C-alpha positions in Angstrom: 46.7 35.9 35.7 46.1 35.3 39.4 45.6 31.9 40.9 44.7 31.1 44.5 45.9 27.9 46.4 44.2 26.6 49.5 47.4 26.2 51.4 45.8 24.4 54.4 44.1 21.5 52.5 45.6 18.1 51.8 47.7 15.5 53.5 50.9 17.4 53.2 49.6 20.9 53.9 50.8 23.5 54.1 54.4 22.5 53.0 53.4 20.9 49.7 51.2 23.9 48.7 54.1 26.3 49.5 56.6 24.3 47.6 54.3 24.2 44.6 53.5 27.8 44.7 57.2 28.9 44.9 58.0 26.6 41.9 55.1 28.0 39.9 55.9 31.6 40.7 59.5 31.1 39.7 58.6 29.4 36.4 55.8 31.7 35.3 56.5 35.4 36.2 53.3 36.4 34.4 51.2 34.6 36.9 50.6 35.7 40.5 50.1 32.8 42.9 48.2 33.6 46.1 48.6 31.2 49.1 45.5 31.3 51.3 45.9 30.2 54.9 47.3 31.1 58.3 50.0 33.6 57.5 51.8 32.9 60.8 52.3 29.3 59.6 53.0 30.1 55.9 55.5 32.8 56.3 58.2 30.7 58.0 57.8 28.1 55.2 58.8 30.6 52.6 62.3 30.7 54.2 62.8 34.3 53.3 62.0 34.0 49.6 60.7 37.2 48.2 58.9 36.8 44.9 56.9 39.7 43.4 54.3 37.3 42.0 53.8 35.3 45.2 51.3 36.6 47.8 49.8 35.5 51.1 46.1 35.9 52.1 45.3 35.2 55.7 42.5 32.8 56.6 42.1 31.8 60.2 40.2 28.6 59.9 40.7 25.1 58.3 38.2 22.7 56.8 39.4 19.3 58.0 39.2 16.0 56.0 36.5 14.6 58.3 34.3 17.8 58.4 30.7 17.5 57.1 31.0 19.5 53.9 27.9 21.7 53.9 28.1 22.5 57.6 31.9 23.3 57.3 31.5 25.7 54.4 28.5 27.5 56.0 30.0 27.8 59.5 33.7 28.3 58.7 33.4 31.5 56.8 37.1 32.2 57.2 38.4 28.8 56.2 41.2 28.9 53.6 39.1 26.9 51.1 36.1 29.3 51.5 38.2 32.4 51.3 39.8 31.1 48.1 36.3 30.4 46.7 35.2 34.0 47.5 38.2 35.3 45.7 37.1 33.4 42.6 33.5 34.6 43.0 34.6 38.2 43.3 37.0 37.8 40.4 40.0 38.7 42.5 41.6 35.6 41.1 40.9 33.6 38.0 41.2 30.2 39.5 41.6 28.3 42.8 43.3 25.0 43.6 42.7 22.8 46.7 43.8 19.3 47.8 41.4 19.5 50.7 38.0 17.8 51.5 36.4 17.0 48.2 32.9 17.3 49.4 33.6 20.7 50.9 35.3 21.9 47.7 32.2 20.8 45.7 30.1 22.7 48.3 32.3 25.7 48.0 32.0 25.6 44.3 28.2 25.4 44.5 27.4 27.8 47.4 30.3 30.3 47.2 31.3 30.4 43.5 28.0 29.3 42.0 27.1 27.2 38.9 27.2 28.1 35.3 23.6 29.0 34.2 22.0 26.0 32.6 24.3 23.4 34.3 22.2 21.2 36.6 25.1 19.4 38.3 28.8 20.1 38.1 31.2 17.2 37.6 34.6 16.2 39.0 36.8 15.5 36.0 40.2 14.0 36.7 42.6 12.6 34.1 43.0 8.8 34.3 46.4 7.4 33.3 46.6 5.4 30.0 49.4 3.3 28.6 50.3 5.9 26.0 51.0 8.4 28.8 48.4 10.9 27.5 45.5 10.0 29.8 41.7 10.1 29.4 39.4 12.6 31.0 36.7 11.0 33.1 33.6 12.6 34.5 31.8 12.5 36.9 34.1 10.6 39.3 32.5 11.5 42.6 30.9 15.0 42.7 27.4 13.5 42.4 26.5 9.9 43.2 23.4 9.9 41.0 22.8 11.4 37.6 20.2 11.6 34.9 20.7 11.0 31.2 20.6 14.7 30.7 23.3 15.2 33.2 25.5 12.8 31.3 25.0 14.8 28.2 26.1 18.0 30.0 29.2 16.1 31.3 30.0 15.0 27.8 29.8 18.5 26.4 31.9 20.0 29.2 34.5 17.2 29.0 34.8 17.6 25.3 35.3 21.4 25.6 37.9 20.8 28.3 39.9 18.4 26.2 39.8 20.7 23.3 40.5 24.0 25.1 43.0 22.8 27.7 44.7 19.8 26.1 44.4 20.9 22.4 42.7 17.7 21.3 40.9 18.3 18.0 37.4 16.7 18.0 37.7 14.7 21.2 36.2 11.2 21.1 33.6 10.8 23.8 32.6 7.4 25.2 29.9 6.2 27.7 31.1 3.9 30.5 29.0 0.7 30.3 29.1 -3.1 30.8 29.2 -3.8 27.1 29.9 -2.0 23.8 26.5 -2.8 22.3 24.1 0.2 22.0 21.3 -1.2 24.2 23.6 -2.6 26.9 23.5 -1.3 30.5 21.1 0.0 33.1 18.2 2.4 32.6 20.5 5.4 32.9 23.0 4.4 30.1 20.2 3.2 27.9 18.5 6.5 28.1 21.7 8.5 27.7 23.0 6.7 24.6 20.5 8.2 22.1 20.9 11.7 23.7 24.7 11.5 23.4 24.3 10.5 19.7 22.4 13.8 19.1 24.7 16.0 21.2 27.3 18.4 19.6 30.2 16.0 20.4 32.0 13.2 18.7 30.3 10.3 20.4 31.8 6.9 19.7 29.5 4.7 21.8 29.8 2.5 24.9 33.2 1.8 26.5 34.0 -1.0 29.0 36.0 -0.2 32.1 38.6 -2.9 31.2 39.5 -0.9 28.1 39.9 2.5 29.7 43.7 2.2 30.3 44.1 1.5 26.6 42.5 4.9 25.9 39.6 4.0 23.6 38.4 7.6 23.7 39.5 11.0 25.0 36.6 11.6 27.3 34.5 9.0 29.2 31.3 9.9 31.0 29.4 8.1 33.8 27.5 8.8 37.0 29.6 9.6 40.0 28.9 6.3 41.8 30.2 4.1 38.9 33.0 6.5 38.1 34.3 6.6 41.7 34.3 2.8 41.9 36.2 2.6 38.6 38.8 5.2 39.8 39.4 3.5 43.2 39.6 0.0 41.6 42.3 1.3 39.3 44.2 3.0 42.1 44.0 -0.2 44.2 45.1 -2.5 41.4 48.1 -0.2 40.5 49.2 -0.1 44.1 49.0 -3.9 44.5 50.7 -4.6 41.2 53.7 -2.4 42.1 53.9 -3.8 45.6 53.9 -7.4 44.3 56.5 -6.6 41.7 58.8 -5.0 44.3 58.4 -8.0 46.6 59.2 -10.5 43.9 62.2 -8.6 42.6 63.7 -8.4 46.1 63.5 -12.1 46.8 67.0 -13.3 45.6 70.2 -11.9 44.2 69.1 -13.2 40.7 65.8 -11.4 40.8 67.6 -8.2 42.1 69.7 -8.4 39.0 66.6 -8.7 36.9 65.1 -5.7 38.7 68.1 -3.6 37.8 67.7 -4.6 34.1 64.1 -3.5 34.0 64.3 -0.6 36.4 64.2 2.1 33.7 61.1 0.6 32.1 59.3 0.3 35.4 60.2 3.9 36.3 58.7 5.1 33.0 55.6 3.0 33.7 55.3 4.4 37.2 55.5 7.9 35.8 52.7 7.2 33.3 50.5 6.0 36.2 51.4 8.9 38.5 48.6 11.3 39.3 51.0 14.1 40.1 51.9 14.4 36.4 48.3 15.3 35.6 48.0 18.0 38.2 44.4 18.4 39.3 40.8 17.6 38.5 38.6 20.5 37.5 35.0 20.9 38.8 33.4 21.5 35.5 30.1 23.4 35.5 31.2 25.9 38.2 31.1 29.6 37.2 34.8 30.0 37.9 37.8 27.7 37.6 38.0 25.4 40.6 40.6 22.6 40.6 40.8 19.6 43.0 44.3 18.2 43.6 44.8 14.7 45.0 44.7 14.7 48.8 48.3 13.4 48.9 49.6 16.0 46.4 53.2 17.1 46.7 54.8 20.3 45.5 55.1 18.9 41.9 51.4 18.2 41.8 50.5 21.7 43.0 52.9 23.2 40.4 51.3 21.1 37.6 47.8 22.2 38.8 48.9 25.8 38.4 50.1 25.0 34.9 46.7 23.4 34.2 44.9 26.5 35.5 47.0 28.8 33.4 46.1 27.0 30.2 42.4 26.9 31.1 42.4 30.6 31.8 44.2 31.5 28.6 41.6 29.5 26.6 38.7 31.0 28.5 37.3 27.6 29.4 34.5 28.7 31.7 33.1 31.1 29.2 33.3 28.5 26.4 31.3 26.0 28.5 28.7 28.7 29.4 28.3 29.7 25.8 27.9 26.0 24.6 25.3 25.2 27.3 23.4 28.4 26.5 23.3 27.6 22.8 22.1 24.1 23.6 19.2 25.3 25.7 17.9 27.8 23.2 
């Protein structure tokens, strides 16, 4: 297997990408990791390490976080993200990973790699943390702000296949994000999607409220990108505030510091459950090649876990499975 990493994308680029690539190459000798970026910058960061399954591919340009996605992808032909996308398109690598500009990565997926035939809109599908530590796959969480009922059905099918193929979940339960659990709750989109999801080749369990998501009421939750992105950022903000307040309270007096020492292990375990780096990256499902989006602030651990994720998806032929299922459904 060959997996490309956009080494120049992300808050901690390129060091985090290099660290993750080295760790992945050392752990999985059967996988070649290709770091794509300015080789004059990347080579010194390798610190003389020579690994047979770690390669560099030069790319002279960088897509910045504030670049307009479509313009950047079209004009910066030699950007690390675009070069990695071409490598997927030309089947030089089986997958690509980037922590860079999300809009630009989505554009790269669409314009450079291309969509799976029959997929109208690809979806960004990250794992949300849950109290049991296993997580719930959510899509779409921001690739498309608007969606139709038919798009939600495609999201559900792709998400169900991903959970089955990559995570080994037998008959994944699929829920529809809504404001209530009753079948006719919600807006026009969710009302139209509900009966279609009931008829889809998935294990649909009905509507799910956002307050229950962290308790893992299902294995896959589907929604339009607008509602999904709001849910995601609300969770991230709430988790950040809660941990900040706890730290502040525990540091107030010597007594509370003793209490903090007593619960430190439990809080650390909770923090690990809620840590995005443990889940690696979010796939762009519906792209005709494996494209993974890592969190913008990913460290080396997150990149290594993204490589692990890509390896499993490639071994289980995820993209071909989605293509076959969508083709069957359209016949």
